[in-house]
C-alpha positions as CSV (number, residue, x, y, z in Angstrom):
1,M,8.2,-20.4,29.3
2,F,5.3,-18.1,28.5
3,Y,3.3,-19.8,31.2
4,K,6.0,-19.4,33.8
5,I,6.9,-15.8,33.0
6,F,3.5,-14.3,32.4
7,I,0.6,-16.6,33.4
8,K,1.8,-18.3,36.6
9,P,2.8,-15.0,38.4
10,F,-0.6,-13.6,37.6
11,L,-2.4,-16.7,38.9
12,F,-0.3,-16.8,42.0
13,L,-1.7,-13.4,43.0
14,F,-4.9,-15.3,43.9
15,S,-5.6,-18.0,46.4
16,P,-5.1,-21.5,45.0
17,E,-8.8,-22.4,44.9
18,K,-9.6,-19.1,43.2
19,A,-6.7,-19.5,40.8
20,H,-7.9,-23.0,39.9
21,A,-11.4,-21.8,39.0
22,L,-10.0,-18.7,37.2
23,T,-7.5,-20.8,35.1
24,L,-10.2,-23.1,33.9
25,F,-12.6,-20.2,33.2
26,L,-9.9,-18.5,31.1
27,F,-9.0,-21.8,29.4
28,R,-12.6,-22.3,28.3
29,L,-12.8,-18.7,27.1
30,L,-9.5,-19.0,25.1
31,L,-10.9,-22.0,23.3
32,K,-14.0,-20.1,22.2
33,I,-11.9,-17.4,20.5
34,P,-11.6,-18.7,16.9
35,I,-8.0,-17.9,16.0
36,L,-6.5,-18.2,19.4
37,G,-8.4,-21.4,20.2
38,F,-7.3,-23.0,16.9
39,V,-3.6,-22.1,17.5
40,F,-3.6,-23.3,21.1
41,K,-5.2,-26.6,20.1
42,K,-2.7,-27.1,17.3
43,Y,0.4,-26.5,19.5
44,V,-0.8,-28.2,22.7
45,K,-1.7,-31.4,21.0
46,P,0.9,-34.1,21.5
47,K,2.3,-36.0,18.5
48,S,0.8,-39.5,18.6
49,S,3.1,-42.5,18.2
50,G,0.1,-44.6,17.1
51,N,0.8,-47.2,19.8
52,T,-1.6,-48.0,22.6
53,I,-0.9,-49.2,26.1
54,S,-2.8,-52.1,27.5
55,F,-3.6,-51.8,31.2
56,C,-6.1,-53.8,33.1
57,N,-7.6,-55.0,29.8
58,L,-8.2,-51.4,28.7
59,S,-6.4,-49.7,25.8
60,F,-4.9,-46.3,26.6
61,R,-3.8,-43.9,23.8
62,N,-0.8,-42.7,26.0
63,R,0.5,-43.1,29.5
64,I,-0.4,-39.7,30.9
65,G,-3.5,-39.1,33.0
66,L,-5.1,-36.3,35.0
67,A,-5.1,-37.3,38.6
68,A,-8.2,-37.3,40.8
69,G,-8.9,-34.0,42.6
70,F,-8.4,-31.7,39.7
71,D,-11.9,-32.2,38.3
72,K,-13.9,-33.7,41.1
73,N,-17.3,-33.1,39.5
74,G,-16.7,-33.5,35.8
75,Q,-17.2,-29.8,35.2
76,Y,-14.2,-29.5,32.9
77,L,-14.7,-32.5,30.7
78,D,-15.2,-30.2,27.7
79,V,-11.7,-28.7,28.1
80,M,-9.2,-30.9,29.8
81,P,-9.1,-33.6,27.1
82,I,-7.8,-31.0,24.7
83,L,-4.4,-31.0,26.5
84,G,-3.8,-34.6,25.2
85,F,-4.4,-36.8,28.2
86,G,-4.7,-40.5,27.6
87,F,-7.1,-40.8,30.6
88,I,-8.9,-38.6,33.1
89,E,-9.8,-39.6,36.6
90,L,-12.8,-37.8,38.1
91,G,-13.6,-37.4,41.8
92,T,-13.1,-38.2,44.6
93,V,-16.9,-38.3,44.6
94,T,-19.2,-39.2,47.5
95,P,-22.8,-40.3,47.5
96,R,-24.1,-37.0,48.8
97,P,-22.8,-33.5,48.1
98,Q,-20.5,-32.1,50.8
99,K,-18.7,-28.8,51.3
100,G,-15.5,-30.3,52.6
101,N,-13.4,-28.6,55.2
102,D,-13.4,-24.9,56.0
103,K,-11.5,-22.5,53.8
104,P,-8.6,-21.7,53.4
105,R,-7.8,-25.4,52.8
106,L,-5.4,-25.3,49.8
107,F,-1.9,-23.7,50.0
108,R,1.1,-23.4,47.7
109,L,4.6,-24.2,48.8
110,P,6.5,-22.7,45.9
111,K,10.0,-23.5,47.3
112,D,9.0,-27.2,47.3
113,K,6.9,-27.1,44.0
114,A,4.2,-28.5,46.2
115,L,0.6,-28.0,47.4
116,L,-0.8,-28.6,50.9
117,N,-4.5,-29.4,50.9
118,R,-7.1,-30.4,53.4
119,M,-10.0,-30.2,51.0
120,G,-12.0,-33.0,52.7
121,F,-13.7,-34.6,49.6
122,N,-15.6,-31.4,48.7
123,N,-17.8,-32.4,45.8
124,L,-21.3,-32.0,44.4
125,G,-22.3,-35.6,44.8
126,V,-22.3,-38.6,42.6
127,D,-25.6,-37.8,40.9
128,Y,-24.2,-34.5,39.7
129,L,-21.1,-36.3,38.2
130,V,-23.3,-38.8,36.5
131,N,-25.3,-36.0,34.8
132,Q,-22.0,-34.5,33.6
133,L,-20.9,-37.8,32.2
134,K,-24.3,-38.3,30.5
135,A,-23.9,-35.0,28.7
136,F,-20.3,-35.5,27.7
137,S,-19.3,-36.3,24.1
138,R,-16.3,-38.3,24.8
139,P,-13.3,-38.0,22.4
140,K,-12.3,-41.2,20.7
141,G,-9.8,-43.2,22.8
142,L,-10.1,-41.2,26.0
143,I,-10.4,-43.4,29.1
144,I,-12.4,-42.1,32.1
145,G,-11.9,-43.3,35.7
146,G,-14.1,-42.7,38.7
147,N,-12.5,-42.1,42.1
148,I,-14.9,-43.0,44.9
149,G,-15.0,-42.2,48.6
150,K,-17.3,-42.0,51.6
151,N,-19.1,-39.0,53.0
152,K,-17.5,-37.5,56.1
153,D,-20.5,-38.2,58.4
154,T,-20.7,-41.9,57.3
155,P,-19.1,-44.0,60.1
156,N,-16.4,-46.4,59.0
157,D,-18.4,-49.5,59.8
158,A,-21.0,-48.3,57.2
159,A,-18.4,-47.0,54.6
160,V,-18.9,-50.0,52.3
161,D,-22.4,-48.7,51.6
162,D,-21.1,-45.4,50.3
163,Y,-18.5,-47.1,48.0
164,L,-21.1,-49.5,46.7
165,F,-23.6,-46.6,46.0
166,C,-21.0,-44.7,44.0
167,F,-20.0,-47.8,42.2
168,E,-23.5,-48.6,41.0
169,K,-24.2,-45.0,40.0
170,L,-21.0,-44.6,38.0
171,Y,-20.7,-48.1,36.5
172,P,-22.4,-47.3,33.2
173,Y,-20.2,-44.2,32.6
174,V,-16.6,-44.9,33.6
175,D,-14.0,-47.4,32.4
176,Y,-12.4,-48.1,35.7
177,F,-12.8,-47.3,39.4
178,V,-10.3,-46.2,42.1
179,V,-11.2,-46.8,45.7
180,N,-9.9,-43.9,47.9
181,V,-9.3,-44.9,51.5
182,S,-6.1,-43.0,51.7
183,S,-6.9,-39.3,51.9
184,P,-5.6,-37.7,55.1
185,N,-8.3,-35.1,55.1
186,T,-11.4,-37.1,56.1
187,P,-11.2,-38.1,59.8
188,G,-10.6,-41.8,60.2
189,L,-10.5,-42.6,56.5
190,R,-7.0,-44.0,56.5
191,A,-8.1,-46.6,59.1
192,L,-9.9,-48.3,56.2
193,Q,-6.5,-49.2,54.8
194,E,-6.2,-51.8,57.6
195,K,-6.5,-55.4,56.5
196,E,-10.0,-56.3,57.8
197,P,-12.0,-53.3,56.7
198,L,-10.2,-53.1,53.4
199,T,-10.9,-56.7,52.6
200,Y,-14.5,-56.2,53.4
201,I,-14.9,-53.1,51.2
202,L,-13.0,-54.5,48.2
203,S,-14.7,-57.9,48.5
204,A,-18.1,-56.2,48.4
205,L,-17.2,-54.1,45.4
206,Q,-15.8,-57.1,43.5
207,G,-18.9,-59.0,44.3
208,E,-21.0,-56.3,42.6
209,N,-18.5,-56.1,39.8
210,N,-18.6,-59.8,39.2
211,A,-22.4,-59.7,39.0
212,K,-22.2,-57.4,36.0
213,S,-22.1,-58.8,32.4
214,V,-18.9,-56.8,31.9
215,Q,-16.4,-56.4,34.8
216,K,-14.6,-53.1,35.1
217,P,-11.2,-52.7,36.7
218,I,-11.2,-51.7,40.4
219,L,-7.9,-50.2,41.7
220,L,-7.0,-49.1,45.2
221,K,-5.3,-45.8,45.9
222,I,-2.9,-46.0,48.8
223,A,-1.1,-43.5,51.1
224,P,2.7,-42.9,50.8
225,D,3.1,-43.0,54.6
226,L,2.6,-46.7,55.1
227,E,5.1,-49.1,56.7
228,L,6.3,-52.0,54.6
229,L,4.3,-54.5,56.6
230,Q,1.2,-52.5,55.9
231,I,2.0,-52.4,52.2
232,D,2.5,-56.2,52.4
233,D,-1.0,-56.6,53.9
234,I,-2.5,-54.4,51.2
235,I,-0.9,-56.4,48.5
236,E,-2.3,-59.6,50.1
237,V,-5.8,-58.1,50.3
238,V,-5.7,-56.9,46.7
239,Q,-4.6,-60.3,45.5
240,I,-7.2,-62.1,47.6
241,T,-10.1,-59.9,46.5
242,K,-8.8,-59.9,42.9
243,C,-8.6,-56.1,42.8
244,Q,-7.0,-55.2,39.5
245,G,-4.2,-52.8,40.7
246,L,-2.9,-49.9,42.7
247,V,-2.6,-46.2,42.4
248,I,0.5,-45.1,44.2
249,S,0.2,-42.7,45.8
250,N,-2.0,-40.2,47.6
251,T,-0.7,-37.1,49.4
252,T,1.8,-37.4,52.3
253,S,1.2,-36.3,55.8
254,G,5.0,-36.1,56.4
255,R,6.8,-32.9,56.7
256,D,10.4,-34.1,56.3
257,K,13.0,-32.5,54.0
258,L,10.7,-29.5,53.1
259,K,12.5,-26.3,51.9
260,T,9.6,-24.2,53.1
261,D,10.2,-22.7,56.6
262,K,9.2,-25.0,59.4
263,L,7.2,-22.3,61.2
264,E,5.3,-21.4,58.1
265,I,4.3,-25.1,57.6
266,E,3.2,-25.3,61.2
267,N,1.0,-22.2,60.8
268,L,-0.7,-23.7,57.7
269,G,-1.9,-26.6,59.8
270,A,-3.0,-30.1,58.8
271,G,-3.2,-31.5,55.3
272,G,-1.7,-33.7,52.7
273,I,1.3,-32.5,50.6
274,S,1.5,-33.2,46.9
275,G,4.1,-32.4,44.3
276,E,7.9,-32.7,44.5
277,P,8.1,-33.8,48.2
278,V,6.1,-36.9,47.5
279,S,7.9,-37.8,44.3
280,E,10.7,-40.0,45.8
281,I,8.4,-41.6,48.4
282,S,5.8,-42.7,45.8
283,T,8.5,-44.0,43.4
284,R,10.1,-46.0,46.1
285,I,6.7,-47.7,47.0
286,I,6.1,-48.4,43.3
287,S,9.4,-50.1,43.1
288,Y,8.7,-52.1,46.2
289,V,5.3,-53.3,45.1
290,F,6.6,-54.1,41.6
291,E,9.4,-56.3,43.0
292,K,7.2,-57.8,45.7
293,T,4.6,-58.9,43.2
294,K,7.1,-59.7,40.4
295,G,5.3,-57.2,38.2
296,T,2.0,-59.0,38.3
297,L,0.0,-56.1,39.9
298,P,-0.7,-53.2,37.5
299,I,0.3,-49.8,38.9
300,I,-0.6,-46.2,38.2
301,G,2.1,-43.9,39.5
302,V,1.3,-40.4,40.8
303,G,3.1,-37.9,42.9
304,G,5.6,-35.2,42.0
305,I,5.7,-35.6,38.3
306,S,6.7,-32.3,36.7
307,S,9.1,-33.4,34.0
308,V,9.8,-36.3,31.6
309,K,12.6,-37.4,33.8
310,E,10.3,-37.8,36.8
311,A,7.7,-39.6,34.8
312,K,10.3,-42.1,33.5
313,L,11.5,-42.8,37.0
314,K,8.0,-44.0,37.9
315,L,7.7,-46.0,34.7
316,E,11.1,-47.6,35.3
317,A,10.2,-48.4,38.9
318,G,7.2,-50.4,37.7
319,A,4.3,-48.1,36.9
320,S,2.5,-48.6,33.6
321,L,0.7,-45.3,33.6
322,V,1.3,-42.0,35.4
323,Q,-0.9,-39.1,36.5
324,I,-0.3,-35.4,37.2
325,Y,-2.0,-32.6,39.1
326,T,0.4,-30.4,41.0
327,G,2.9,-30.4,38.1
328,L,0.3,-28.5,36.0
329,V,0.1,-25.8,38.6
330,Y,3.9,-25.2,38.4
331,E,4.7,-26.1,34.9
332,G,1.6,-25.2,32.9
333,P,-0.5,-26.9,30.2
334,F,2.3,-27.9,27.8
335,L,3.6,-30.3,30.5
336,V,1.1,-32.9,29.2
337,K,2.5,-32.7,25.6
338,D,6.1,-33.0,26.9
339,L,5.2,-36.0,29.0
340,V,3.2,-37.8,26.3
341,E,5.9,-37.3,23.7
342,G,8.7,-38.1,26.2
343,T,7.2,-41.4,27.4
344,T,6.1,-43.0,24.1
């Protein structure tokens, strides 16, 4: 309640991108103040059940992860684990640094408990992320994922080279990979979800993975706006290429059933919507994939999780793990503790 009454109204005075940076600056500052930092760490830390969750041959200390996009460059690895996440997914990262789309490119939709973004894979490049990971003293039990994409100016027929480049660079430092071909904010990217290019990319990545002495799980992140036949194709490709699982789902390009005024949405322009509006869609796809594959395909559920109830819906639908991002914006840092303790 303290976050909602005092902190959130203050942060919402700033643009979402500025608020994001300010939040993490203040969080880091708080942790450096001896008494306040100690008290915060004590009360934010979830109670551990002592049980671990096996997923893709990895052992997770709990089911709650930080979704890709929150810490693209690994700049907040020193603070985010303190909230109690079982795993943190970094990225989306590309081979070369890129600025992303023009600002403003991130917008709040408070009536919908949602965000609209057209960030465009803004990041400092894979080499920067590698250096951050090299310098990181990882807490015991924390799993790290690497979400990889292609540069905006890389044509789709050469996209595989970008994914392979990021895979090779990050391989020594992350525990699993997520292939992002489903962001709506890089022109033409979602075309890579089609059967032929997707098979080519995943086969190439698995070929490199199989050549290693230790193979690391490769998962595919999909859009929530796919038709069932497209999902069927993706399941087939994932099974043929022996990809280890799916992350369901990315942001939605749909604008249906929003509480925010239609004209306001139109004025904001293009972008993917995260948060509450994608919750039901992503859960429905999780359920479909779980039933279609008879539970043999591991799933990470993401989209609109801001309460224990919503997390449980995704877990009951067939996800083994869940991730949050937008929920943190609207509910605050203690959401992680609530979710960890509520899903043990």
